[in-house]
C-alpha positions as CSV (number, residue, x, y, z in Angstrom):
1,M,34.9,188.3,91.0
2,L,37.6,186.5,89.8
3,A,37.8,187.8,86.5
4,R,38.3,191.4,88.3
5,V,40.8,189.7,90.5
6,D,42.8,187.6,88.1
7,S,41.8,187.6,84.5
8,E,44.6,185.9,83.2
9,I,43.4,182.6,85.5
10,E,40.1,183.0,84.9
11,G,40.6,183.0,81.4
12,L,42.6,179.4,81.2
13,I,39.0,178.6,83.6
14,M,37.0,179.4,80.5
15,R,39.6,177.8,78.0
16,E,39.0,174.6,80.3
17,L,35.2,174.8,80.4
18,H,35.3,175.3,76.4
19,R,37.7,172.6,75.9
20,Q,35.7,169.8,78.0
21,Q,32.1,171.1,76.3
22,N,34.2,170.5,73.3
23,T,35.4,167.3,73.2
24,L,34.8,164.0,74.3
25,M,36.1,162.8,77.1
26,L,36.9,158.9,77.0
27,I,39.1,159.1,79.8
28,P,38.1,156.4,82.1
29,S,39.8,157.7,85.2
30,E,38.2,161.4,84.3
31,N,34.3,162.5,85.1
32,Y,32.1,165.6,85.5
33,A,31.4,166.4,89.5
34,S,27.7,167.9,89.6
35,P,27.1,171.5,90.2
36,A,26.6,170.6,93.8
37,V,29.6,168.9,94.2
38,L,31.8,171.9,92.9
39,E,29.5,174.0,94.8
40,A,30.2,172.3,98.5
41,Q,34.2,172.0,97.2
42,S,34.3,175.5,96.8
43,C,32.9,176.6,100.4
44,V,34.2,178.4,102.8
45,F,35.3,175.4,105.0
46,N,38.2,175.7,103.0
47,N,39.4,178.3,105.3
48,K,39.3,175.9,108.7
49,Y,42.1,174.0,109.5
50,A,40.8,171.0,111.4
51,E,43.8,168.4,112.3
52,G,42.9,165.3,114.0
53,Y,39.0,163.7,114.2
54,I,35.8,163.9,114.9
55,A,35.7,165.6,119.0
56,N,39.1,165.3,119.4
57,R,40.8,167.8,117.3
58,Y,43.7,170.0,117.4
59,Y,42.0,173.5,116.6
60,Q,39.2,175.3,118.1
61,G,36.1,176.7,116.2
62,C,35.3,173.0,114.5
63,R,31.8,172.3,115.6
64,W,30.6,172.3,112.2
65,V,33.7,170.5,110.8
66,D,32.4,167.6,112.9
67,E,29.1,167.5,111.7
68,V,30.6,167.4,107.8
69,E,32.6,164.6,108.8
70,K,30.5,162.8,110.4
71,I,27.5,163.0,107.9
72,C,30.2,162.1,105.6
73,I,30.7,158.9,107.3
74,E,27.6,157.7,108.1
75,R,26.3,158.3,104.2
76,A,29.7,155.9,103.2
77,K,28.7,153.5,105.4
78,K,24.9,153.5,104.5
79,L,26.7,153.3,101.1
80,F,28.6,150.8,101.1
81,G,28.3,149.0,104.5
82,A,31.7,148.9,105.5
83,E,32.4,148.6,109.6
84,H,34.8,151.7,109.3
85,I,35.7,154.7,106.8
86,N,38.1,157.3,106.7
87,V,37.0,160.2,104.2
88,Q,40.1,162.2,105.3
89,T,42.3,161.0,102.7
90,H,43.2,163.6,99.9
91,S,43.7,161.0,97.1
92,G,44.2,157.7,95.8
93,T,48.0,157.0,96.4
94,G,47.7,158.6,99.9
95,A,45.1,156.4,100.8
96,N,47.1,153.3,99.6
97,I,50.2,154.8,101.0
98,A,48.3,154.9,104.5
99,C,47.1,151.6,104.4
100,Y,50.7,150.3,103.9
101,Q,51.9,152.5,107.0
102,A,49.4,150.8,108.9
103,L,49.4,147.0,108.3
104,L,52.8,146.8,107.4
105,Q,56.9,147.0,108.7
106,P,59.7,148.2,106.5
107,K,60.5,145.8,104.1
108,D,57.6,143.8,104.4
109,K,56.8,141.7,101.4
110,I,53.8,143.3,98.8
111,L,52.2,141.0,96.1
112,S,50.2,143.2,93.2
113,L,49.6,143.6,89.8
114,D,52.5,144.3,87.0
115,L,52.0,147.8,86.1
116,R,52.8,147.6,82.8
117,Q,49.8,144.2,83.1
118,G,47.2,146.9,84.4
119,G,49.2,147.8,87.9
120,H,49.0,151.3,89.6
121,L,51.9,153.3,90.3
122,S,51.3,152.8,93.8
123,H,50.6,149.1,94.2
124,G,54.8,149.2,94.0
125,K,56.4,151.2,90.7
126,E,60.4,151.1,90.5
127,G,61.3,154.9,92.2
128,S,57.3,155.2,94.6
129,L,57.8,155.2,97.9
130,P,56.4,152.0,98.0
131,F,59.0,150.8,96.4
132,N,61.8,152.3,98.5
133,F,60.3,150.8,101.6
134,Y,58.8,147.6,101.2
135,T,59.5,145.0,99.0
136,I,57.8,144.3,95.8
137,V,56.7,141.2,94.0
138,N,54.1,141.3,91.2
139,Y,51.7,138.8,89.7
140,G,50.8,139.2,85.8
141,L,47.7,138.1,83.6
142,S,47.9,135.4,81.2
143,R,49.2,135.6,78.3
144,K,46.9,133.6,76.4
145,T,43.8,135.0,77.6
146,E,45.1,138.3,79.5
147,L,42.8,137.5,82.3
148,F,43.8,136.7,85.9
149,D,45.2,133.7,86.5
150,L,44.1,132.6,90.2
151,E,46.5,129.6,90.5
152,E,49.4,131.2,88.9
153,V,48.7,134.2,91.9
154,R,48.1,131.3,94.7
155,R,51.5,130.4,93.1
156,V,53.3,133.3,93.6
157,A,51.7,134.1,96.9
158,K,52.8,130.9,98.8
159,K,56.5,131.5,97.1
160,E,56.8,134.7,98.3
161,N,54.6,134.7,101.5
162,P,53.8,138.4,100.9
163,R,52.6,140.1,104.0
164,L,49.9,142.6,102.0
165,I,48.1,141.2,98.4
166,I,46.6,144.0,97.0
167,V,43.7,143.3,93.8
168,G,43.3,146.1,91.8
169,T,44.2,147.8,88.7
170,S,43.9,150.4,86.3
171,S,43.5,148.9,83.0
172,Y,41.4,145.4,83.3
173,P,38.5,145.4,81.8
174,R,36.7,142.8,83.4
175,K,34.9,142.4,86.7
176,I,37.0,141.1,89.8
177,E,35.0,138.1,91.9
178,F,36.9,138.8,95.5
179,G,36.0,135.6,97.1
180,P,39.0,133.3,95.5
181,W,41.7,136.5,96.1
182,R,40.1,136.2,99.8
183,E,41.0,132.5,100.1
184,I,44.4,133.0,98.7
185,A,45.3,135.9,101.5
186,D,44.0,133.5,103.9
187,E,46.5,130.7,103.1
188,V,49.5,132.3,103.4
189,G,48.3,134.6,106.2
190,A,48.2,138.1,104.0
191,Y,46.0,141.0,104.1
192,L,43.9,141.5,101.5
193,M,43.5,145.4,100.2
194,A,41.2,145.8,97.4
195,D,42.1,149.4,95.1
196,M,39.0,150.2,93.7
197,A,39.9,153.7,92.7
198,H,38.1,153.1,89.4
199,T,35.0,151.0,90.2
200,I,34.0,152.5,93.1
201,G,30.8,154.1,91.7
202,L,30.1,150.7,89.5
203,I,29.9,149.2,93.3
204,A,27.5,151.6,94.3
205,G,25.9,151.6,91.4
206,K,25.6,147.9,92.3
207,V,26.9,146.8,88.8
208,Y,30.1,145.4,89.8
209,P,31.6,143.3,92.7
210,D,31.7,144.2,95.9
211,P,34.7,143.6,97.9
212,V,34.0,144.4,101.3
213,P,32.7,141.6,102.8
214,Y,36.2,140.0,101.3
215,A,39.0,143.1,102.0
216,D,40.5,143.9,105.1
217,V,40.5,147.1,103.4
218,V,39.6,148.8,100.3
219,T,40.5,152.0,98.6
220,A,39.1,154.4,96.5
221,T,39.0,157.7,94.8
222,T,35.8,160.1,94.3
223,Q,36.1,161.9,91.5
224,K,36.1,158.8,88.5
225,T,33.2,156.5,88.2
226,L,32.0,158.0,91.7
227,R,31.5,161.8,90.4
228,G,32.5,162.9,93.3
229,P,35.6,166.0,93.7
230,R,39.3,165.0,93.8
231,G,39.5,162.7,96.9
232,A,39.9,159.5,98.1
233,F,38.8,157.3,100.8
234,I,39.2,154.4,103.3
235,M,37.2,151.1,104.1
236,C,38.4,148.6,106.5
237,R,37.4,146.0,109.2
238,K,37.1,147.4,112.9
239,E,39.4,145.5,113.9
240,I,42.3,147.7,112.2
241,A,40.2,150.7,112.4
242,D,42.4,152.7,114.5
243,R,45.8,151.8,112.7
244,I,44.5,152.9,109.9
245,D,43.1,156.3,111.0
246,R,46.9,156.7,113.1
247,A,48.1,156.0,109.3
248,V,46.3,158.8,107.7
249,F,46.4,161.5,110.7
250,P,49.1,162.0,111.6
251,G,50.9,158.9,109.9
252,T,50.8,160.6,106.6
253,Q,48.5,163.6,106.1
254,G,48.1,167.0,108.3
255,G,45.1,168.7,108.1
256,P,42.2,167.5,106.2
257,F,40.5,169.3,103.6
258,I,37.1,169.9,104.8
259,H,35.6,171.3,102.0
260,I,36.4,168.6,99.9
261,I,34.9,166.3,102.5
262,A,32.1,168.3,102.1
263,A,32.0,167.5,98.8
264,K,32.2,163.7,99.7
265,A,29.4,163.9,101.2
266,V,27.2,165.5,98.7
267,C,28.1,162.9,96.0
268,F,27.4,160.1,98.5
269,K,24.1,161.4,98.6
270,E,23.9,161.5,94.8
271,A,25.1,157.6,94.7
272,M,22.5,156.5,97.3
273,D,19.9,158.2,94.7
274,S,18.0,155.4,92.5
275,S,19.0,157.4,89.8
276,F,22.3,156.9,90.1
277,K,21.8,153.0,89.7
278,N,20.4,153.6,86.1
279,Y,23.6,155.6,85.5
280,A,25.8,153.1,86.7
281,H,24.5,150.0,84.6
282,Q,24.0,152.7,81.3
283,I,28.1,153.2,82.2
284,I,28.5,149.6,81.3
285,T,25.8,148.8,78.8
286,N,27.7,152.1,77.0
287,S,30.8,150.4,77.4
288,R,30.0,147.1,75.7
289,F,28.3,148.9,72.6
290,L,31.5,150.9,72.3
291,A,33.5,148.0,72.6
292,D,31.5,146.2,70.0
293,G,31.6,149.0,67.7
294,L,35.2,149.4,68.1
295,M,35.0,145.7,67.4
296,E,33.7,146.3,64.1
297,E,35.7,148.7,63.1
298,G,38.4,146.2,63.1
299,F,40.2,146.8,66.5
300,K,41.2,144.1,68.3
301,L,40.4,144.7,72.3
302,V,42.5,143.2,75.7
303,T,40.8,140.3,76.9
304,G,38.2,140.2,73.5
305,G,35.9,142.6,75.2
306,T,34.7,144.8,78.3
307,D,32.3,144.1,81.2
308,T,33.2,147.5,83.5
309,H,33.7,151.0,82.3
310,L,36.6,150.4,80.6
311,I,38.1,149.4,77.1
312,L,41.4,148.8,76.5
313,V,42.7,148.7,72.8
314,D,45.7,146.6,71.4
315,L,47.1,148.5,68.4
316,S,50.0,146.6,67.5
317,S,48.0,144.8,64.4
318,K,47.7,148.3,63.0
319,K,51.2,149.5,62.9
320,I,50.4,152.8,64.9
321,T,51.6,153.3,68.6
322,G,49.0,154.6,71.4
323,R,51.3,157.7,71.1
324,Q,49.9,158.4,68.0
325,A,46.9,157.1,67.8
326,A,45.7,159.0,71.1
327,L,47.5,162.3,69.3
328,L,45.4,161.8,66.6
329,L,41.8,161.2,68.2
330,E,42.8,164.3,70.4
331,E,43.1,166.3,66.8
332,A,39.3,165.6,66.0
333,G,38.2,165.7,69.6
334,I,38.2,162.9,70.8
335,V,40.2,162.3,73.9
336,V,41.6,158.9,75.3
337,N,44.8,158.1,77.1
338,K,48.3,155.7,75.5
339,N,48.1,153.1,77.7
340,C,49.8,149.6,78.1
341,I,49.0,146.0,77.1
342,P,49.4,142.9,78.9
343,F,53.0,142.0,78.0
344,D,53.5,145.3,75.9
345,P,57.2,145.4,73.6
346,L,56.7,149.0,73.9
347,P,57.6,151.4,76.3
348,P,55.1,153.4,79.1
349,S,56.0,156.6,77.0
350,I,54.6,155.0,73.6
351,T,52.9,152.0,74.2
352,S,51.0,149.4,72.0
353,G,47.2,150.2,73.0
354,I,44.7,153.1,73.9
355,R,42.4,152.8,76.9
356,L,38.9,154.4,77.2
357,G,35.6,154.6,79.2
358,T,32.1,156.0,79.2
359,P,31.7,157.3,82.7
360,A,32.3,161.0,81.7
361,L,29.9,160.6,78.1
362,T,27.2,158.7,80.4
363,T,27.3,161.5,82.5
364,R,26.4,163.4,79.5
365,G,23.7,161.5,78.7
366,M,25.0,159.6,75.9
367,R,23.5,156.5,75.2
368,E,23.9,153.1,72.5
369,S,23.9,155.2,69.4
370,E,26.4,157.2,70.6
371,M,28.6,155.3,71.5
372,K,28.0,153.0,67.7
373,L,28.8,156.5,66.3
374,I,32.2,157.0,68.3
375,A,33.2,154.2,67.8
376,H,32.7,154.7,64.0
377,W,34.7,157.6,64.1
378,I,37.6,156.0,65.9
379,G,38.3,154.1,63.7
380,Q,37.8,156.5,60.5
381,I,40.5,158.1,62.1
382,L,42.4,155.5,63.7
383,N,42.6,153.2,59.8
384,N,43.6,156.5,57.9
385,P,46.2,157.8,60.5
386,Q,47.4,160.1,56.5
387,K,44.5,161.7,56.0
388,G,43.9,164.6,58.2
389,R,41.1,166.0,56.3
390,I,39.0,162.8,57.7
391,R,40.0,164.5,61.5
392,S,39.1,167.8,60.4
393,K,35.8,166.5,59.1
394,I,35.0,164.3,62.4
395,K,36.3,167.3,64.7
396,L,32.9,169.4,63.3
397,Q,30.8,166.5,64.2
398,V,32.0,166.1,67.7
399,E,31.2,169.5,68.0
400,D,28.0,168.8,67.0
401,L,27.5,166.4,69.3
402,C,28.7,167.8,72.1
403,H,26.0,170.9,72.1
404,S,23.5,168.2,72.3
405,F,24.6,167.3,75.0
406,P,25.9,170.2,77.5
407,I,28.0,169.1,80.8
408,Y,26.2,171.8,82.6
409,E,23.8,174.3,81.3
410,T,25.0,177.1,83.5
411,Y,28.5,176.9,85.1
412,P,28.4,176.7,88.7
413,A,30.6,179.9,89.1
414,G,27.6,181.4,87.1
415,Y,29.5,181.3,83.4
416,C,26.8,180.0,80.7
417,Y,28.2,177.9,78.0
418,N,26.5,179.8,75.4
419,S,28.7,183.3,76.7
């Protein structure tokens, strides 16, 4: 149908399909949704407006909408054990902003991780909505260990007296234990918010510490390690449930995307299967093998390794920037992103590091031996940046490897990868 109606867009979709199949996706925030998830998010619920909440909609015709949202919430509660869950949020940034609206007054103080040391734009980057509406103060990492220095966090919290403390990162390769953060928040009378956009799939798979017993509110996205549609959800204590819901609708959003909520329900069901725990465990194993392989190739890793899904490579000793490295690797079909390292002297548009992750490769079925091979390819490319023939040779090897691990046997819309 699409080919008949709009061949131009259909052609671009097929080109992207070809790109995804024939390259190695190592950006840690990307993954492959299952055919079932893709099918659900392209369903007829796309046609329905449903402003409001279950049994309290502003439109008629919401009988089946209510059932879908109810199932989605019930599955999420079973999976994560939270007292209250809102599944209507469209994105991680939107979820975070809704939490700020629910819990804070204008100019209230937010304590969050410095963006250049692994924080997120939505935690208060200059020029963002949170920066304009609230008072943003930052904590950082230890210059010596590149890890959280909880005594320094405590010192800053006591000095600044924030109303909200955010724990959560976009490029921190180590696990976070949430008990000490709860203690710091209690000491200064602050709410504790855990932004688990990256690690929520690892939490579902029981291979990462659980923030739900400690945080007042937890935000998460569904498209990363959880392998769901592009969307988000919020988990919170029942005492603030009404405030969170009102902050989502009508506070920061209008009608929810019911087709995406249906797809979220599917991904929650998939995450409850025992195979998902195996998948989450393999993500960590693959990440560690990839990290070890990179260190064998002479790369320095931030914190000296990883115990999560991601790796942050410090290229400052290689006389190559993160931007240059990402472009060179992409020529060979290896897709990563440039990323600041802690205390990076270069701007975010250039950076001294690259960020890699294993969720998507693990979804394809790759394991330890493939991680060692990929680390060796990365070493060959970045240790010989002037040798284009190396990149050309590795590109062909990458394509051969990708053909052994198809992202889908048949594309959900009916396109076959071999066509």
